[in-house]
C-alpha positions in Angstrom: 15.5 78.0 4.3 14.8 81.0 2.1 11.2 81.1 3.3 12.4 81.0 7.0 14.9 83.8 6.4 12.2 85.9 4.7 9.9 85.3 7.7 12.3 86.4 10.4 13.1 89.5 8.4 9.4 90.3 8.0 8.8 89.7 11.7 11.6 92.1 12.7 10.5 94.8 10.3 6.9 94.4 11.4 8.0 94.9 15.0 10.2 97.8 14.1 7.4 99.7 12.3 5.0 99.2 15.2 7.5 100.2 18.0 9.0 103.1 16.1 5.6 104.5 15.4 4.8 104.0 19.1 8.0 106.0 19.9 6.9 108.7 17.4 10.0 108.1 15.3 8.0 107.1 12.3 4.4 108.0 11.1 2.4 105.5 9.1 -0.8 106.9 7.7 -4.0 104.9 7.1 -4.7 103.9 3.5 -8.2 102.4 3.6 -10.3 100.1 5.7 -12.1 97.2 4.1 -13.5 94.1 5.8 -12.2 95.4 9.1 -8.6 95.5 7.7 -6.5 98.4 9.0 -4.2 99.2 6.0 -1.4 101.7 6.3 1.5 103.1 4.3 4.8 104.4 5.6 6.3 107.0 3.4 10.0 107.7 4.0 12.2 110.6 3.1 14.5 108.2 1.2 11.6 107.8 -1.4 11.0 104.3 -0.2 7.5 103.3 1.0 6.2 100.4 3.0 2.5 99.2 3.0 1.0 96.7 5.3 -2.1 95.6 7.3 -2.1 96.1 11.0 -4.3 95.8 14.1 -4.8 98.8 16.3 -4.2 98.4 20.0 -5.5 100.5 22.9 -2.1 102.0 23.8 -1.7 104.3 20.8 0.1 101.5 18.9 -0.6 98.9 16.3 0.8 95.5 15.4 1.9 94.9 11.8 0.9 91.7 10.1 4.3 90.5 8.8 3.0 88.6 5.8 1.3 91.7 4.4 4.5 93.8 4.2 5.4 95.2 0.8 8.2 97.7 -0.2 8.0 100.4 -2.9 11.2 101.4 -4.6 12.2 102.3 -8.2 8.6 102.6 -9.1 7.5 99.1 -8.1 5.9 97.4 -5.1 7.7 94.2 -4.2 7.3 91.6 -1.5 11.1 91.3 -0.8 11.6 92.5 2.8 15.1 92.8 4.3 15.5 94.1 7.9 18.9 95.7 7.3 17.6 97.5 4.2 14.6 98.8 6.2 16.8 100.6 8.6 18.9 102.1 5.7 15.6 103.2 4.2 14.5 105.0 7.3 17.9 106.2 8.5 17.0 109.9 8.3 13.8 109.4 10.3 15.7 107.4 13.0 18.3 110.2 13.1 21.0 107.6 13.3 24.6 108.2 12.1 26.4 106.0 9.6 28.7 104.7 12.3 25.8 103.8 14.6 23.7 102.4 11.8 26.5 100.1 10.5 27.0 98.8 14.0 23.2 98.4 14.5 23.0 96.4 11.2 25.9 94.1 12.4 24.0 93.5 15.7 20.8 93.0 13.7 22.4 90.1 11.8 23.3 88.3 15.0 19.7 88.8 16.1 18.4 87.2 12.9 20.7 84.2 13.4 19.0 83.6 16.8 15.6 84.4 15.4 16.0 81.6 12.9 16.7 79.1 15.6 13.5 80.3 17.5 11.5 80.0 14.4 12.7 76.5 13.6 11.8 75.4 17.2 8.4 77.1 16.9 7.6 75.3 13.7 8.7 72.0 15.2 6.1 72.7 17.9 4.5 69.5 19.1 2.2 68.6 22.0 4.7 70.1 24.5 4.6 73.6 23.0 2.9 75.0 26.1 5.2 73.0 28.5 5.3 75.2 31.6 8.7 74.2 32.9 10.1 77.5 34.2 13.5 77.1 32.5 12.4 75.3 29.3 9.8 78.0 28.6 12.5 80.6 28.6 14.1 79.0 25.5 11.1 80.2 23.5 10.9 83.8 24.6 11.5 86.3 21.9 13.5 88.8 23.9 12.8 92.4 25.0 9.4 93.4 23.7 10.3 97.0 23.0 13.9 97.0 21.9 14.1 96.1 18.2 17.4 94.2 18.3 17.1 92.1 21.5 19.3 89.1 20.9 22.4 90.8 19.4 24.9 89.6 22.1 27.7 91.7 20.6 30.9 89.8 21.3 29.6 86.4 20.6 30.1 84.4 17.4 27.7 81.7 16.1 29.8 79.0 17.9 29.3 80.9 21.2 25.6 81.2 20.6 25.2 77.5 20.2 27.2 76.9 23.4 25.6 79.6 25.6 22.4 81.2 24.2 19.1 80.0 25.7 17.4 79.4 22.4 20.0 76.7 21.6 19.1 74.9 24.9 22.8 74.3 25.9 24.2 73.1 29.2 27.7 73.6 30.5 29.8 73.5 33.6 31.3 76.6 35.2 35.0 77.6 35.4 36.3 78.3 38.9 39.0 80.6 40.1 40.5 81.7 43.4 40.9 85.5 44.0 42.8 87.1 46.9 40.4 88.6 49.5 42.4 91.9 48.9 40.9 92.1 45.4 37.3 90.9 46.0 34.3 92.5 47.7 32.0 89.8 49.0 29.0 89.6 51.3 27.0 86.7 52.5 24.0 86.0 54.7 24.7 84.4 58.0 23.8 80.9 56.8 26.2 81.1 53.9 30.0 80.4 53.7 32.7 79.5 51.2 31.8 75.9 51.8 28.1 76.7 50.9 29.3 78.5 47.7 31.1 75.3 46.6 28.5 72.7 47.7 25.7 74.7 45.9 27.5 74.0 42.6 29.0 70.5 43.0 28.3 67.3 44.8 30.5 65.8 47.6 32.7 63.8 45.2 33.3 66.7 42.9 34.0 69.0 45.9 36.6 66.6 47.0 38.3 66.9 43.6 38.0 70.7 43.8 39.6 70.8 47.3 42.4 68.6 46.1 43.3 71.0 43.4 43.2 73.9 45.9 45.6 71.9 48.2 48.0 71.3 45.4 48.1 75.0 44.8 48.3 75.7 48.6 45.1 77.8 48.4 43.0 78.3 51.5 39.7 80.1 52.1 41.4 82.3 54.7 43.4 84.0 51.9 41.3 83.4 48.8 37.7 83.6 47.7 36.6 80.8 45.4 34.0 81.7 42.8 32.7 80.4 39.5 32.9 82.4 36.2 31.1 81.9 32.9 33.4 79.7 30.7 33.1 82.2 27.9 34.2 85.1 30.2 37.2 83.2 31.3 38.3 82.2 27.9 37.8 85.5 26.2 38.1 88.3 28.8 39.5 87.4 32.2 42.7 85.6 31.2 44.0 88.9 29.8 42.2 91.3 32.0 43.5 89.6 35.2 47.0 88.9 33.8 48.7 91.2 36.4 47.3 89.3 39.3 47.6 85.9 37.8 51.3 86.4 37.5 51.5 88.0 40.9 49.8 85.0 42.5 46.7 86.8 43.6 44.4 85.1 41.1 44.5 81.3 40.3 42.6 79.5 37.6 41.3 76.2 39.0 39.5 74.6 36.1 36.0 73.3 35.3 34.0 71.7 38.1 30.6 70.8 39.2 27.0 70.6 38.1 25.6 71.4 34.6 24.0 74.8 34.2 21.6 76.2 31.6 21.2 79.9 30.7 18.0 81.8 31.4 16.7 84.3 28.9 18.7 87.0 30.6 21.9 85.2 29.3 24.1 85.8 32.3 21.9 84.1 34.9 22.3 80.3 34.8 20.3 77.6 36.5 21.5 74.4 37.9 19.9 71.5 35.9 21.8 68.8 37.8 20.2 69.8 41.1 17.5 72.4 40.3 16.8 73.2 43.9 20.3 74.8 44.2 20.7 78.5 43.7 20.8 80.2 40.3 24.0 82.2 39.7 24.2 85.6 38.0 27.6 85.8 36.3 29.4 88.7 34.6 29.5 88.6 30.8 31.3 91.3 28.8 28.9 91.3 25.9 26.4 93.9 24.9 22.9 92.6 24.9 19.9 94.9 24.2 21.1 98.2 25.6 24.1 97.6 27.8 27.0 95.3 28.7 26.0 92.5 31.1 28.5 92.8 33.8 28.1 92.7 37.6 28.2 96.2 39.2 30.0 96.4 42.5 27.6 99.0 43.9 25.1 96.5 45.2 27.3 93.7 46.5 27.4 94.8 50.1 23.6 95.0 50.4 22.5 92.0 48.4 21.7 89.5 51.2 20.4 92.1 53.5 18.2 93.8 50.9 16.4 90.6 49.8 15.9 89.5 53.4 14.5 92.9 54.3 12.0 92.7 51.4 11.0 89.2 52.3 10.3 90.5 55.9 8.1 93.2 54.5 6.2 90.6 52.6 5.8 88.3 55.6 4.5 91.0 57.8 1.9 92.4 55.4 -1.5 90.8 55.2 -2.0 91.7 51.5 1.4 90.3 50.5 1.8 87.3 52.8 1.2 84.0 51.0 0.7 85.8 47.7 4.3 87.0 47.1 7.7 85.5 47.6 11.2 87.0 47.1 13.9 85.0 45.4 16.5 86.0 47.9 20.1 86.7 47.1 22.1 85.1 49.9 25.6 85.8 48.6 27.3 88.2 46.2 30.9 89.2 45.2 32.6 91.5 42.8 36.2 92.0 41.7 37.6 95.4 42.7 39.8 96.2 39.8 42.8 98.2 41.1 43.4 100.1 37.9 39.9 100.8 36.4 38.5 101.7 39.8 40.9 104.7 39.9 39.2 106.1 36.8 35.7 107.4 37.9 34.8 108.4 34.4 36.1 105.2 32.8 34.0 102.7 30.8 31.5 100.9 33.1 31.9 97.6 31.2 35.6 97.4 32.3 34.7 97.7 36.0 32.1 94.9 35.9 34.0 92.0 34.3 34.0 89.7 37.3 31.4 89.0 39.9 28.6 86.7 41.0 25.2 86.9 42.6 23.6 83.7 44.1 19.8 83.7 44.0 17.2 81.3 45.2 16.0 79.1 42.4 12.4 78.9 41.3 12.5 75.1 41.8 13.3 75.6 45.5 10.5 78.1 46.0 7.4 76.5 44.4 5.4 73.5 45.6 4.8 70.2 43.7 1.3 71.3 42.6 2.5 74.7 41.3 4.1 75.8 38.0 6.0 79.0 37.4 6.5 81.1 34.2 7.9 84.5 33.5 5.0 86.9 32.8 6.7 87.6 29.4 5.8 84.0 28.4 2.1 84.9 28.4 2.3 86.6 25.0 5.8 85.4 23.7 5.0 81.7 23.5 2.5 80.9 20.8 1.4 78.0 18.7 -0.4 78.4 15.3 -3.6 79.3 17.1 -3.0 81.2 20.3 -0.6 82.6 22.8 0.2 80.9 26.2 -2.1 83.4 28.0 -5.1 82.4 25.9 -4.2 78.7 26.4 -4.1 79.1 30.2 -7.4 80.9 30.3 -9.1 78.2 28.2 -7.7 75.4 30.2 -8.3 76.9 33.7 -12.0 76.6 33.9 -12.4 80.3 34.4 -13.8 82.9 32.0 -11.3 85.4 30.6 -12.6 88.1 32.9 -12.2 85.9 36.0 -8.7 84.8 35.0 -7.5 88.4 34.3 -9.0 89.7 37.5 -7.2 87.0 39.4 -4.0 87.9 37.5 -4.3 91.6 38.4 -4.9 90.8 42.1 -1.9 88.4 42.2 0.6 90.5 40.1 -0.4 94.1 39.8 -1.8 94.8 43.2 1.2 93.5 45.2 3.5 95.6 43.0 1.4 98.7 43.5 1.0 98.0 47.2 4.8 97.9 47.7 5.0 101.3 46.0 2.3 103.2 47.9 2.6 101.5 51.3 6.4 101.0 51.5 8.0 103.3 48.8 9.5 100.3 47.1 9.5 100.1 43.3 10.5 97.0 41.3 11.1 97.2 37.6 8.3 94.8 36.8 9.1 93.8 33.2 8.3 90.3 32.0 11.6 88.8 33.1 11.6 90.1 36.6 8.0 89.0 37.5 7.3 85.3 37.8 3.8 84.1 37.8 3.1 81.0 39.9 0.2 79.0 38.6 -2.0 76.4 40.3 -4.4 74.5 38.0 -3.4 77.0 35.3 -4.8 79.8 37.4 -2.7 82.8 38.8 -1.8 81.8 42.3 1.1 83.9 43.6 4.0 86.1 42.5 7.8 85.6 42.7 10.1 88.7 42.6 13.7 88.6 41.6 16.7 90.6 40.4 16.7 93.2 43.2 20.2 94.6 42.5 19.6 97.7 40.4 16.0 96.9 39.6 14.7 97.8 43.0 14.4 101.5 43.9 13.0 103.5 46.8 10.8 106.5 46.9 12.7 109.8 47.3 10.5 111.0 50.1 11.4 110.1 53.7 8.5 107.9 54.9 8.3 105.9 58.1 8.0 102.6 56.4 11.7 102.9 55.3 12.9 103.6 58.8 13.7 99.9 59.3 16.0 99.9 56.3 19.7 100.2 57.2 21.7 103.3 56.3 23.9 101.2 54.0 20.9 100.1 51.9 19.4 103.6 51.9 22.6 105.1 50.7 23.1 102.5 47.9 19.6 102.0 46.4 18.5 104.5 43.8 15.9 107.0 45.1 13.2 108.4 42.8 10.4 110.9 43.0 7.0 109.0 43.3 6.0 110.3 39.8 9.1 108.5 38.4 8.9 105.4 40.6 5.4 104.5 39.4 6.9 103.9 35.9 8.5 100.7 37.3 5.0 99.4 37.1 3.4 101.5 34.3 6.3 101.2 31.8 7.8 98.0 33.3 4.6 96.0 33.3 1.6 97.8 31.7 3.5 98.9 28.5 6.0 96.0 28.3 3.7 93.1 29.2 0.0 94.0 29.3 0.1 96.1 26.1 0.9 93.0 24.1 -1.1 90.5 26.2 -4.4 92.4 25.9 -4.2 92.6 22.1 -3.3 88.9 21.9 -6.3 87.9 24.0 -8.5 90.1 21.7 -7.2 88.3 18.6 -7.1 84.8 20.1 -10.3 84.5 22.1 -12.2 87.7 21.4 -11.6 89.3 24.8 -12.0 93.0 24.2 -9.2 95.3 25.3 -11.6 97.8 26.8 -13.0 95.0 29.1 -9.4 93.9 29.9 -8.4 97.4 31.2 -11.8 98.1 32.9 -11.2 95.1 35.1 -7.7 96.3 35.9 -9.1 99.8 36.7 -11.7 98.3 38.9 -9.1 96.3 40.8 -7.0 99.4 41.3 -10.0 101.5 42.2 -11.1 99.1 44.9 -7.6 99.0 46.3 -7.3 102.8 46.3 -10.7 103.2 48.0 -9.5 101.3 51.1 -6.0 102.9 51.3 -4.9 105.2 54.0 -2.3 107.2 52.1 -4.2 109.5 49.7 -1.3 111.8 49.1 0.9 109.0 47.9 -1.9 107.6 45.8 -2.3 111.0 44.2 1.4 111.2 43.3 1.5 107.5 42.1 -1.9 107.5 40.4 -2.5 104.6 38.0 -5.9 106.0 37.0 -4.9 109.4 35.8 -6.0 110.2 32.2 -2.5 110.7 30.7 0.8 108.9 31.3 4.3 109.4 30.0 5.5 107.6 26.9 8.9 106.1 27.5 11.3 105.7 24.6 14.2 103.2 24.4 15.0 102.6 20.7 15.4 106.3 20.0 18.0 106.5 22.8 20.0 103.5 21.3 20.0 105.1 17.9 21.5 108.3 19.4 24.1 106.8 21.8 25.3 104.0 19.6 27.9 101.5 20.5 30.8 103.5 22.1 31.9 103.2 25.7 29.8 105.0 28.3 30.5 105.9 31.9 27.1 104.6 33.0 24.3 102.5 31.5 21.9 104.5 29.2 18.5 105.7 30.4 15.3 106.1 28.4 13.8 109.3 27.1 10.3 110.6 27.0 7.8 111.3 24.1 4.3 112.7 24.1 1.9 111.6 26.8 -0.2 108.5 26.2 -4.0 108.3 26.9 -4.3 105.9 29.8 -6.8 103.1 29.2 -7.3 102.9 33.0 -8.2 106.6 33.2 -11.9 106.5 32.2 -14.7 105.8 34.6 
């Protein structure tokens, strides 16, 4: 156990040094290079030094070899590495207050607890290590690639983690409540109804039991909306937060019903494992994970079904997207309209997002029998002792690395870029929002999900958005094209490809320069045949410099207090774009 705890501390500190140097918070200078080894030292104002071996990546960053880390203090170099002590050592460089640092360390310890579980599963390994089941693979993802503490789940104790965190592979039933229509905002596509909400989570026999409980309480769908809530949220938040309306007879707890669910890596979205073809459900959770509380904002509820249907209609009518892209549509959504917190426009956002649901098409209902689907984050996050999943797929596909990556860029990157320049639609394309569908271990098509808040429109008025309703236009965030393009650059290039390209170099000797030359060629060929040169110019993927987006630095500064809105990233010095050369 001591060795395992040492390893998860080393891995976290290694990631922290790499990402904080990338964010220009820390500076590690080269020591010497021998036998191709990139050796560096990090000298801190606290007087503590760290030295390590690393591998330089193409995006002005390096990956630290965890086993090589050593710490210098009190005149001696030692191999004892502790993640909490590391952040105390570099507190001044991180410009983080004592209050924020103490809370950060507390979150870090929760993170280490889950990291230990992931490490134990990784060591168990076995022949199914690269099992491509969409849900099972999410149990092995290591969380947000940029944020240092990415499994903190502040508000949960170890018992909660074992019951509800994906790395523990739990399954659980949902708790159901009835809420007066006066207190709930809901919107459904024409083919959905309250009966559909219920039948999508429980079979006929269980639905009969559910309706019997409702009859005993004299509850009807004409007066009440029936919805599931996360069992933790009911037990720890809603019983007290809804106390006024429970006692006034406007909210009724009904009990636990229906199918078994398992959490996705995003924590609050759960998948039906009893009947996988049934919709996933995104549920409000009043815990802080990564950078914000994981509630359900009311802002997007009215447009959820219409927005996803509109995006699918764009895909179906476009020759480049049709057959290559599918949208996991959101046929229904609801949110509690808190009569008290909603009167406080500058109040804490977490208190306004405590109760809500979004129903979303499941992956299982969208792919064919001869297809498999994985989050693009899995390509580098899932590893055995020899290689990452991306390397394994390439080697087992019958394609060369260059052929496989060209196909990936055509299946994943081009559709995302095409949506931006041809329709003014940006999707935050990080590794949990983009789902790669494989056929014979080769990239085949792309699934898009999580449109509420992670889909934005170009700020300019363009004719392609004329078909969008006024309600959607007034609700969806609008961004200048120079900002919108970062949904792809930062969302996918920096957060997914930056790590994958270096993994392929280490695993199978596929050079990063070759990797990005293929991507640049794919983009260049697309641009050459495009009819909107002005839009291309303002959303240029081939420009020599791109903005460096910072996330950890923001968290250090804002800390853990209540905010009116979710935090947004900051900018550092520009990055040299590996796609920018001829």
